N, C-alpha and C positions, 0 to 999 in steps of 0.2 A: 807349331808348340817344341818343336825341334831348337827352333833359335834362341827361345826361352830359355833352355838349360845350354845353350852353349856359351862359351867361354871367350867368347868372341864379341861377341854384343851384350853388354850391360843391360840386365834390366830395365832402369829406370829410362832409358832413352827409348827401349824397344815398348816403352807402358804411353809414353810419351806419344810415340810415332803412330803407334792404333790410334790414342784420344783423337789426333789431328786428322785421322784419315776418318775417325767415325764422325769429326764435326765438319766434315767437310762434306757429309752426306744431306748435311742440313742445310736447306737452302735458307734466302730470305722469307718470311712469310710472304704472300701474294697482297698485292695493293688492292684498294678499295679502285671498284672502277664502279662508274653508274652505269645504271642499265639503259638497254638500247633503246631508242627512243618508239614508244606505242602507238602503234598504228590499229583502227578501226578496219574490219575485214567486210568487205561486202559481200556478204553469206548469200544478197539475193534473194528471192519468194519465202516469205515466211511459210512453213509447210503447215501450222495452225491455220492461215488466214486462207479466204477464196480468194479470188483474182475477180476479173472481168469477163472472161469467155475461157470454153470450157471444152475441148473433144472428146468424145465418149471414150478413145483409145488412150487419153492420157492417164497417167500412174495416181493422178489424185484425182480422177473424176467422181470416183464416191464421197466425196467433201462437200461436193457442189449438191447434189442430188440430198433432196429431204424425205421424198416420198412418191410411194408408184412407180421407178423405174427400174429396169431389170437390175440386177447385179453382175449380169456377165460383164468379162472383159472382150472388148472388142472395139470398132468403130462405129459399131450402131446396138444402141439399147433399144429394146421395147418400152414405150409407154405405155402404161396401161391406165387404170379411172381418174386418177385426179395428179397427175404427174406435178411434182413441184419441184424447183430448183433454189439454189442463193445463190448470190453472188457480191460484192463489194466493190463501190468502186473509188478511186481517190478524186476526180472531179467530174462533177453530175452533171455539168455544163455541154448543152449539143450531144447528147447520147442517142447511140439510136441500139431497138434490140434487132436482134437477130436470131434464126432459130434454122439450122439444116434438118430435115426428115425425109422422111419418105412414107408413101404407104404401097404394099407389098400387094403384087398381083391377085395374090389369094386371096387375103383379107379384102380387096377394094372388088372383087369379083360380087361379095355376097352383100357388103356393103352401099355400094356404088358411091356416089359425091358424097365428101365427107367436109364438111365445115371444121378447117380448123382457127381457135381463136386463143389469144394468150393476154395474161393481167398479169401486173406489175405492182407490187406491194398492194393488190385488191383493187386500184384501177384498171377498167377495162383498157387493152392499149387497141386491140384491133382485131380483126379476124380475116378468112380468106376462103374462096370456095376453091375444090382439089377437084377436078373434074375428071381427073383420070390416072393410075397408078403411078408409080416412078416416084423421082427426086423433086426437092420443094425447097422452095427458100422463102420463110416469113422475113419482112424485116420492115420494121415503125421507128420513126420520130416518137423519144419518149417526150412527153410534155414536160414544161418548167415543173418542179416542187414535186413531181413525185418520188423524184430519188434523191435521198442525201447523200453528202461522201464519208466515205467511212464508217456509215452505218452499212447493216443486211439490209439486202435487198432480197425480197422473195418475188420470184415468176411462177405461173402456176399456167398448165396449158390444158384445153379442153377439144375433145375431138368427134364431134357429133357425125352419124353414128358411128358408134362401136362394133368392134368384130365380138361377138360373143362363142366360145366354144361350146359345142353343142355337148362332150365329155363331162368338162368339169365348171362351167358357166363362167369362167376367165374372161376377164372384157381386155382385148387387145386396142391401143387406140393410133400407132404408129410406130416408125421407126425413128429414133434423137439421133442424129450425126454429131452435133455441134449446138452451142445456143450461147448468148451472153451480149455484152455490152460492148459498142464500138463510138468514137467519137470522130 
């Protein structure tokens, strides 16, 4: 401001220099640029859908359970009176259904040999006799026409006899570890 009142610099020149300096701060407007090419992200499995196979320690295992399978987290879960699960496949050709389960010694001691059976969409798939406690694997080929691609598949299990709790009458069938469809 002192220069403004100075006798050495004329006011008009000073105003022109200050105006030019102010205009130098203003640049060109940004040009128009095309948006970058858009790409579809492969986000993977849709969490709202169920897949073809699940292990009981999978974080999404609860989505596969319809009823009568315990909700506690772990590598195995108790199956009760009428255990039922749901699955979905994209290709229904050459399917096999497999389930890994266990019969604990404490319940087997009371029940003796257990007959394990399975049905897919209400159609019996097969059964097996389990004559000892321990780990078991059930695996059967799924007949054509029972399963449709991209439609919900209901799988039910049956164990006979079941262990019945003397305290509260709860019926326990087996420990389920994993279940699902393979090709």
